[in-house]
Residue, then its C-alpha position, 0 to 999 in steps of 0.5 A: m496715745s503714746t508716753s510723751h503725749c500722756n506725760l504732756a497731757l497730764i501736766v497740762v491738766c494739773l496746771f489747771q486743776g492744781s493739787v487735784c491732779q496730784w494723783s492721777v493715771w492716763v491710758d489710752d480708751a481701748v486697742y484692737i489686736w489680733e490673737g497670737e500678736s503683741v500689743i503695748l498698753n500706753c500709760s503715764f501717772q502722777y502723784p505729788d512732790p516732793l519726788r520720791d525715790p522711784s524704787t519705792v513706787t510699786a507698779r501693778w497692772l490689774k484686769n477687770s478691776p483697779f482694786p486688787n481686793n475685788q474678786q473679779a480683779a486679776e493680777i497681771y503684773n506686779s513689779r515686787n512679785m515678779e514671780r507671778v508674772s507671766p514671761d509674756v508680760q513685761l513693763i516697758g515704761d521708765l517709772n523714773e520718767r512716770n511712764c507706766s507702759l505695759q506689753i504683752d506678747n501672744i496674746h490670746k482671745a482669753d486676754t480680751g478685758i479691761y487693763y487698770f494701772r495702780f501704783e503704790l508709794g507705802q504708808g497708805n499712799n496709793w492710787s489706782g487709775e479709774d478709767g482702765i483701757s479696753v482690750h479686744v482680742y480677736g481670733r484670726p481667721t483661718k487661711p481659706y482652705i479649698s476642697v477639691p475631689e481626688e480626681v477631676l475628669e473631663g465630661d463629669e457631670l458636676v463637680t463642686l470646690t469648697c472654700t472654708s474658714t473657721n475661728i470667726d469671733q463675730r458672725g455677720r462680720a466675715t465673708l468668703s469670695w472666689d476669684g477666676i471662676s467666672d467662666l465656670t459658673e453663671l451663679v454667684p456663690r453665697t457664704e454659709e456660716q456655722w457655730a463651731g462651739y468656740s468660734w464660727s466657721l465659714t464656707n462657701n461653694f460652687a459647682f462646674i462641669p469640668s473640661y480639658q481647657h480648665h485644666n491649670r487654671i488658678i482660682k483663688c479664695m479670700v476671707n475678708y473680716i470687717p471689725y478689723p480690717y484683714t484679709d487672707e487668700t488661697y491660690l488653687t490650680l486645677q488638674i482636670r484629667y483628660p485624654p490627648k488633644n490636638t495632637v501634632l508632629l513639628v519638624n525642627a530642622s536647620q533649614e526649610e529644605i531637608k537634605e542628606g546629612d542634615c540634623v533633623t529633629l521631629v517633635c510629637v506635641g500633645n494636650s493631654f493630662p497625665e502626660a501621654n506615651y507616644t507611638w511613631y509610624k513611617k509609611d513608605r512613600f513608593t509602597n505604602k507600607t506602614a512600619v512602627l519605629n522603636t522609640a516611645s519618646s516625644n521626640m525624634l532625632f536624626q544627626k545625619i538624615s539619609r534618603k532612607n529616612s524619607g517618608f510620611y510620618n505621624c505620631l499616636a499619643t496615648n494615655y489611660l483615657g484615650s488617644s489622638l493621631s497626628s496628621e502625616v508629615e512628609i520627610d523629603v530628604q533631597y540629595k543630588p542625582d544618582k544611580v543614572t542609568i541608560r536602558h536601551e531596548v527599543l527606546y533609550k530610556c534614562i532613568a535617575e533617582a534625586s530630590p527633588p526629582a531630576v531633569i534630564t537631558w540628552k546629548i547624541s554623539d552624532d553631530s548630524i542629529n539634534l534634539t529638535d530634529p523630526r526623527v527625534s522624540i523625548k517623553s519625560e515622566f516623574n515617580g516619587t524621587h525618580s525621573v524617566s525620560t525615554l528617547r526615540l531615534e527613527t535612525t539606523a545611524s550608529f552613535c553614542v547618547s549621553c544622559l544628564a540629570q541635574n537638579k539644585h543640589g548637583v549633576s550626574v552624567t553616564e553614557r552609552c553606545p548602542p550594541g548595533s554601532f559597536t558591531k558595525s565598527l567592529l565588522l568594518a574594522v575586521g574587513v579592513i584588516a582582512s583586506g589588508v591581509v589578503v593584499i599582503i598574502i597575494f603580494v607574498i605569493v607573487a613574490w614567492k613565484k618570481k623568485k622561484e623562477v629566477i632560481e629555477g632558470q639559474e638552475l636550468e642554465s647551470d645544469s644543462q647538458p648540450v642539446i642535439y636536433t633530432e627531429v622537427q615536425t609541422p602539421k600536415k596541411t589538409q585540404a581544409t586546412q589549406s582553404e582555412a589558410s587562405g582565409r586567415r593565418e592561424n598560429e601554427f608551431a613546429y615541434a621539435n625534439l631535444q636530446h642533451d649530450s653528456i658533453g661539457k658545459q662550454q660545448a653544451k652552451r655552444q650547442s644550444d645557442r644554435v637550437e631555435i624554437l620555431g614559431t609560426v610556420 
């Protein structure tokens, strides 16, 4: 009841009862408070008129008895003797308003009892309230505490968790309960009470088989106190130790297709406690040889990935309880066709390296041969990043072939002419050149001979001497020859012996003009 209510009640009652009500004290019936808190004891009083000076009124609060001479009485407050008053106690009411309310701070359980107000006016005018205010101080239950084994391993047979709360004043009026354990145990844990010498303590426990699925599970224990509505709770996060499980390797790339030069991160994700250490492996796509990579981190970063990084990757997560190996993940670094070569043995073979594998097409320099010709056959094979195309030509013609390798990232072209076509062309060129040289040589020889004859004729004309006829001989004709001559005429010649004389050129020329070489006779 508030101070204003007390004053109002006092006035109303006194109006009906007259002078009997001139000496009175009104207080609340009871208050309930937790230990350590502050409590206000509401109080008002009345005395006969005329009004006295409030400074002459002595206010006193007594515990257990309204009369100070009683041995059971304990003085709590005395306005005339403040030295004996505890600093936790103070009069908050205004005596001028006949308000005697008292405040007690940091109240203890020992402060439980009945409190009475007494006021003294001097000259024997004293009054003690017959009805006191009952103060009930309850010990506050301690915050629940959950105890758990220092190390909880997955697969342990049974692990027990215990919740405890102490400083319970009344037996059977407090309970402990759990939250978040419905899938840990099918039993309903029960609260046990135990006397601790000055109060009761409560315990509640349950057992369960730990699993990695219980790791980081939040469990709550609550204490509920019935006499004075009170609830407090404590949370616990379960720490279940277990080996790595469900380890997977994730690829974090800027796009679905990985191209040479892209930034790519490989992440090894494992479920374990405590945290795992990681080992990385790479298997070559062609040799199937596996290498251990030099990193222990849970991720691997390729700032600019290259074709050399292609392969099958996996990671091993390990802690002191066990290990777990991820499945292999293929990293296919794609790039445009590269290292395109043509091999010519019996067949033409074009080999290209690319990712994804390149598609190879052929082009023949001889327009008379096309790829649909029956003499042409093409066979294509793929081996990882290598594409192989074999071209068979059933012809002796000379030509050059071009190999075009292409994928969605680019195209590369290479060309080759077979050695045979080059040799034949070379021989043909040599033949043409040689023929020209022979013709030129013959022409030079003929020209040289003609020039020589001209020169010799000039020398003969200029250097010849007069010729003197000396003798003419004709072949003798026998009988046989005569008979043959009758049938046909053979070419017969007369031979003349010429001699030169040392006469002048003019004479020699005149003599020579007279010389006749007889023909047929």
